[in-house]
VEXMAR-870278 format. One record per residue: x, y, z of N, C-alpha, C, CB in turn. Coordinates in pm, whole numbers, plus 50000, padded with zeros to 5 digits. Atoms other than C-alpha are relative to their C-alpha. Glycine has a CB too. Layout:
N
XYZXYZXYZXYZ/...
//
This chain:
275
499174993749932483695159648736501544993049975499465000050142/498735005650024487515156648676500715002750130500735006149873/499295002449867489735148348985501315003849973499954985250058/498824995450034492845168548960500974991450114500015017150005/498995007249916495775146249107499794987750009500125004150125/500365014649985494135113649055499744993649857498654998550094/500315003650130493475090248760498525000249964500534987549978/501354997750054490495098048558499824993449878499715013949981/500335007250152488765078648264499325013049923498714984350010/500394991950074488365104148008499914995349822500895010750040/500215005550150487335101147622500805008649915498425000349945/499054995250092489655109947335498855007049900501074987349930/500974993650085487545137147156500485007349870499315009450082/499434990350104489885157046927501464996550003499745016350035/498594999250025493305157646768500245010549881500584985349966/499744986950098494675189846608501495000250005499285016050056/498595001050001498185185046486500414988450085500645012750046/499265011549888500235166246746499275003550148502045002550018/500574998949873497895180247015498814990750008499625014250029/501335008649968495205155647150499415004350124500274984250014/500884993649886492315165347366499064990850057499175011949951/500835008749931490345146247617498775006550074500834993050094/501094995149937487065151447787499114990450063499345007349916/500855008149944484595136948011498585004049990500374998350124/501354996150026481525153747888499545009250075499184990650006/500334993249911481335176348175500825012350031499904992450091/499164988849954484395197348249500835007049911500804996150093/499204992050090485825209447930501204990049944500595013750081/498925007150041488715197247718501314999450076500235004249885/498855001649943491915184647863501194996149911499804991450095/499015003450101495215184447677500864988650057500885012549961/499285010349979497105152047656501565001749987499504990949917/498584996050001500895156247748500874991549882500614997350154/499465007050104501845129047504499555004649877499764986850012/500284997350141501955137347136499444990249916501075003649942/500655009350049500495105847030499234991250084500744994149935/500945010249918497745080447152500714987750015498604996649929/499585015249973498565046047302499544991349883499314994050139/500165009550099498635018347078498564994950014501054988950011/501435003849997495075005046979499145009850070499844986950065/500744990949942493675037347094499395011049883500905006450113/500364989650112491655062146854499005008350073499344993449853/501084990749969489125090746861498874993350051499615007849886/501255006249963486215081947063500294988750124499334992949861/499765008249910488035057947286500105004850140500994994149964/499604993349862488565060847660501144994850050499004998750107/498485000849966491885064447816499775002150175501115014449908/499714998649854492845061148198501305010250012500334984350070/498794989350002495065092048262500005007250134499835011649876/499884993949876496425111048548499975017149952501514994050083/500314986350047495235148648535500745008350117498255003249984/499154989349921497265177948669499725012549938501584997649999/500054985950039497575216148635501465002849957499475009950122/498684997250059500435225248388500425012950046500004999649851/499424986249946502775253948419499175011649959501475002849947/500954987450055500365276848215498804999850100499384997949825/501324998549939497675268748483498914992949931499655013850008/501185006050057495615247748246500084985750040499895001949844/499985014049961494425211648306500704992049865498374994750040/499295007850101496645185448129499854985550062501635005149977/500235015749964496705146248142501174993349946498614992949935/498935009650061499305119248084499504985550019501495001750072/500185013649983498985083548033500954991150081499934995249882/498905005949901501885076948264499344998850143501405010150009/500435000949857501135064948619500965004350096499654986850035/499064995049878502785084748913500004987850107499355015250079/499865010549867503885063949226499255005250086501414997750070/500824996749892501575082649425499115012249930500935004150142/500994989050049498275104949376499625008750123498614993449932/500304992149895496905132349580499154992350105499335011949951/500395006649867495995121849925500544987450043498684997850003/499075009649975498345094149912501205003850100500494996049872/498514998949922501355090550162500904991949921500044994250164/499115007750074504315077849968501575002550059499825004149844/498444998449961508065071450033500725002649864500694985450078/499314994550123509885092049766501465005550018499165011349946/498474997350009513365099449680500195016349965500754989649872/499444986150050514835136049669501025000249903500565007650106/498974999750102516555142849349500555014949973499394993949867/499424987050014517065180649365499555008850089499835005349882/500434988949890516815212949569500455011949939500674998550154/499614986250059516565248749453499305011650075499595001049844/500514989849917515125282749590498504999250010500445013149950/501525001449978511545270649559499614989550087499294997749877/500315012049915511875238649757500714988249952498524996950002/499455011350035512745203649734499064991749891500274992750126/500595007950105511975180149440500154983550020500695004649865/500035015049977510985143649461499794992549858498764996150107/500345010450098511055115749201498864994050019500884990449992/501065007349988507665103249153499244992049877499235008150056/500325007750131507425086548813499485007649900499084989650018/500244991650129506585116348593501055008149973498835008750004/498894991650030508875138648398500145012150084499935004049865/499864991749913508325167748617499974996950149499215007849969/499895004449875509475163048959498855007450095501475002550046/501124994049909507095168049260500775009650096499114987850090/499364988749925507735200149462499424996450170499385017349926/500314997349854507925200449857500505013550041500644989350092/499534985849961507795236549936500745001150140498745009550006/499294997849888510125249150215499284998950111500585011249998/501074999449879507125256550445499374985750029498725010849962/500665014049975505955220250410500974991050034499244994249882/499125009149977509105206950537500364999450152501105002449915/499475001049846509895194750912501285004050018499974986550058/498634997449977513525198650867500514999249854500714989550107/499224999850144516155201950582500024986649935501565004550013/500135012550080515775174050330501314999849913498594999649906/498555002950073518995159050151499664991249885501184991950100/500045007750132519425147949792500354986250010500905005849900/499795013249987519385110649748499294991950119501354998850008/500765006649895517385103650076498624999349961500125006850129/501315002350025513975090750094499065003050129499914985849953/500814994949912510985105050289498664996249986500105012450000/501385002849999507425098450393499355016249961499524992950161/500764986950027505295126650232498584998049962500655008049889/501264999350023501675134150179499735010149887499355002750120/500404992650121500465146349827498685007950028499804989849877/501114990949995497855174749824500025010949892499965006250133/500064989550091496645203549611500215014150069498684999349929/499904986549942497695238349683498955008449961501235006449967/501114989850018495555269449655499735005149864500275011650080/500254999350158496155269649271499774985149940501395007149920/500305014950041495215232949235501154993149942498874999049896/498885006850044498905224249178500364988350092501105009349988/499625010249912500145191149312501285001950066500014987949934/498784995949926502595194549594500044989050098499975015150068/499985010649897503745172549885500485007350133501024987349955/499574993749871504535178550255500644987850079498705007350085/499495009549889506635159950519499215000750121501445002850039/500804995749890504235174550779498664989250011499565016149972/501215006950021502135142750767499154996050109500274989549934/500805004049893500955138951115498635006649998500705002750125/501474991749991498155164951066499144993149928499935014949944/500855006450100496655142650812499614985950069500814998349849/500065012849987496805110451005499484998650158501414993349959/500715001849878494455099751296500774989650105498554994949962/499445010149892495795082051620498874990350033500505007750142/500865007949955492515067651695498684997449923499815004350114/501075000150102489315055051533498934988450069500654995649833/501175008249946485915036451600499504991749885498795009250060/500645004950131485405027051246500784985449955500185012849874/499235012450034487944996951183499394988650083501585001650031/500495011449941486664963351265501224989050003498724995349919/499335012049976488504932151389500204991649879499304992650097/500025009550134489864911251083500005008349877498674990349992/500354989950130489294941350838501385001749928499365016750049/498794999750093491904939650541500285015849986499694992349845/499644987350016493734971250520501405001649918500035006050135/498704997150057496824987150325500715005750100500015008549881/499004994549929499844994750511501245005849949500304991850074/498674992750035502875018050482500665001750113499895013449933/499075000849871505825010950720500415012650018501264990749992/499464985249959506795043550900501115001050060499205007150085/498784997549921509145040751182499904989150122500075016550055/499925009949905510285016551462499855009650143501494990749980/499954993349858509155029651842500404989650097498575006450048/499685010749884509625013952179498904988050008500015007950153/500965009649994506294997052138500004989049885498765006950004/499975009550111506684983151798500235007949869498664991649994/499724992650123506614994351433498625006649955500624990049884/500954992750038504355021051330499565000049855500335011250037/500235001350134502545018151015498565008449966499964984049965/500984990950045500025041650817498834989849938500685011249887/501065006750044496665025250755499155005949905499364996750096/500874991950120494895034650429500035015049987498514997350017/499704983950029496525068450419499615009150119499115005749868/500804991549908494595078450727500234999250160498594996749972/499825002649855495475063451061501194992450033498854992950054/498645006149942498475051951264499454986050079500885012250121/500095014049942498595014951373501304994750055499514990249894/498655004849947501194993651551500134983749969500105003250171/499835013450037502654960251439501084996850110500444997449839/499185002549893504294943351749501094988849966499144996250117/498905009450030507844926651711500004985050017500995003850070/499805016549961507114893051879498904993749898499594995450191/501005007550103504244886951591500525002349876498485004749999/499425000350138506404895051309501054990749967500515012249970/499085011150044508074867451118500415003849872499384985749997/499394996950128509544885850831500475015650033498874997949861/499414987549978511634916750810499195011849907501594998549963/500684989450071509954950850704500855011950007498625002850055/499294988950003511424982750612499245013249975500964998049909/500724986950017510485020450622499525001549844501045012750044/500294998650144508415028250307499514988849921501105004049938/500495012650072507404991850230498605002050013500484985650060/501485000150004503724987950133499684985750025499375005549860/500525011149973502034958550266498534995550018500544997850086/501195004249971498724940350299499724997350141499784989749927/500145003249874497634938050665498664998450048500635008650070/501385002949941494724932750910499945007050121499694985150026/500154993049888493194950951189499954987650118498645010049987/500115011449914494044928351493499015004250118501474995650055/500944994149915492064950251732500075015850026500134992950122/500184985549967490844985551817499894998250148498675007849928/499625002749837492074988952198498885008250044501675005550069/500814991749934489985005152472500165013949983500074997450120/499624985750014491825037152406499755002649838501685002750053/500234998050128490575035252046501324999049912499345012649989/498615000050085494325031351908499864985649942501595002450102/500075014350094494985001351652501074992450020499965001749845/498955009650023496854970051669499714993749880500174990350107/499925006050142497804953151346500684986349999500805009649902/499145011050020498914921651221500084996849850499534988150081/499725003550135500124907550889499244988349967501424997849976/500605012650017498284875850930498295001350014500684990050111/501304998550010494574872950851499614991750125499414995649859/500505007549875492984865651195498744993749995499925008450110/501405006850001489944844551278500024985849934498945009349918/500235013850067488714810251191500214996249866498834996850012/500035000450149488544817350827501504996249954499485015149936/498535002850054492494817250823500354985950018501125008550075/499875014949951492564783851013499604991549873498954996450136/500465008250097490374769550746500754999549863498705003549981/499234997850118492314781350453501524993650020500035016149971/498695004749977495634770750614499824984350019500685007650128/500185015349989494354734350695499944994349840498464996050093/499855004850155493804730050294501395000349976499255009549886/498555000150047497334741850255500884989850054500635012550031/499095010749933498824717650499499674986749940499804999250160/500395012850058496804688650359500624997949867498524999149988/499355000250129497984697750015501564998550008499655012749927/498545002249991501714699450142500164985150034500715009750113/499825015549952501204665350303499854990449884498864995650114/500325009050125499804649349976501295001649905498505005149916/498724997650089502884664749774501184994350055500305014849980/498755006149945505244649250026499854986750047500555007650109/500195014649961504124613650040499494998250137501304992349990/500814999949849501914622050372500825003850107499434985850046/499304998949874504714634350592500605014149961501134987050038/499544987449983505694669050669500765002650123498985008249992/499134998649878508604677050893499915013450076501444998149958/500394988349904506814703151111499184992650118498995012649918/500925002649880504994701351442499815011050066500454990350095/500254987649899503744722251728501315003150057498924996950126/498834996649950507304721651845500935006849916500534989950046/499134991050102508864737751535499995014550037499454999049847/499854985949962510214770951574498935011749919501595003449969/500754990950074508124803151467500535004849849499865011450089/499174998450129510734810851196499734990149895501474999250030/500045010950110510584776851016498485000349976500644984150048/501625000250039506564778751030499625010649910499045001850127/500314988550103506464812950882500674998249877500405013850051/499505000950134508924803950618499464990149913501294998150002/500775009650075506894774250512498665003249950499884989250074/501444996550033503354787550538499645014850011499064992450092/500574985749981503524824450608499185005250112499255002549897/500994996849888501654824450943500664997950113498744992150002/499235002249878502484826351305499774986050052499635010350108/499935014549938503054795251511498574997950071501334998450119/501425002249945499644802751703499024996049893499455013050068/500945004350093497674800751375500364986649955499895009249888/499635013250030499654771551278499424987650083501375000050010/500385009349898498914753151597498484998449983500415005050145/501415003050003495304759151560499654991749874499205013150005/500445007850113495094746351196500444984650020500615006449865/499655013549987496984713651293499184993350107501424998750027/500845004349889494904710051603498564997749942500005011050121/501295003250059491594711851383500224985449919499505012949896/499655012250075493314685851155499994987550079501315001449941/499995011249908493894663751440498784995350056500775002750102/501275001849949490614666451598499044992649889499475014150045/500765006350104489084655951252500554986149952499945009449885/499475013750037491264625551245500814999649867498814990049987/499345000550123493094635450927501475000850020499545010749912/498735000049988496554636951062500584994550152500365013849965/499255004349854498854620651345501195011950027500854982149986/498914991549974501354642151526501054994250090499525012150054/498955004049903504604636851697500875012350012500844986949954/499124987849979507584659651813500605005949878501124996850092/499174997350119509154660651464499295002249881500884989749974/500584998450112506784656851213498264996650000500844991449909/501465002450016502934654951091499894989449879499175014449967/500225010150097501604624250909498545000849957500364986250055/501445000350090498504621450653499464985850060500234999649800/500615013349969496154594850785499294995949863498895000850132/
//
């Protein structure tokens, strides 16, 4: 089966003049938009291509990779507006349409918006700014410490809302952020907890003992590289700790505490020393 609006693996089966055709053996031939094959590719080889429906209603494919695929939520720029709707730049020659009926409010050329990509009733790829109907507020499926993809959405009174795996809302709390984030930014994050109301708290730091274990190795490596001395301690500011190791002060204190108990370091108010 060919997945429209997604990257597919298709075989190069035929070339007729400048027209090149691909097939997966099940769904019929798909025309390649490019008039030549990529370097080191020939008839019989397999290509990773993005499949879409062209202006004539036929399946087509391109070796170019768009900024987003169907079912993704993406932060895209408006490049033009006409009588059919608003058009977004998404990495392909033909811009992505947001029909007027799929806009919360008037969109402005040059501005960026969070949009969800979908297939319309003719299997053409389109986008909508009405993303809330696709994103769940609560869940029972995520687990503590689970690694997830995040898309930064907006700042609220509680914290920074982020979209998890294109499907759920979560919150990053400002007192646990030791780096600046911006709307539309993609990050790797972790599930801090699923609360009693089934809403999701997030963190950018891998929680749990496994994080401490990996950090202790990094601290020891830094000490060895700096003649056994590191000008950090449990009294150092969270910002300096994050700038050095990319972790919260709490995680850092757990790590140096473990090293101290193992008699691998000594501590004072200004520095750590390797034993």
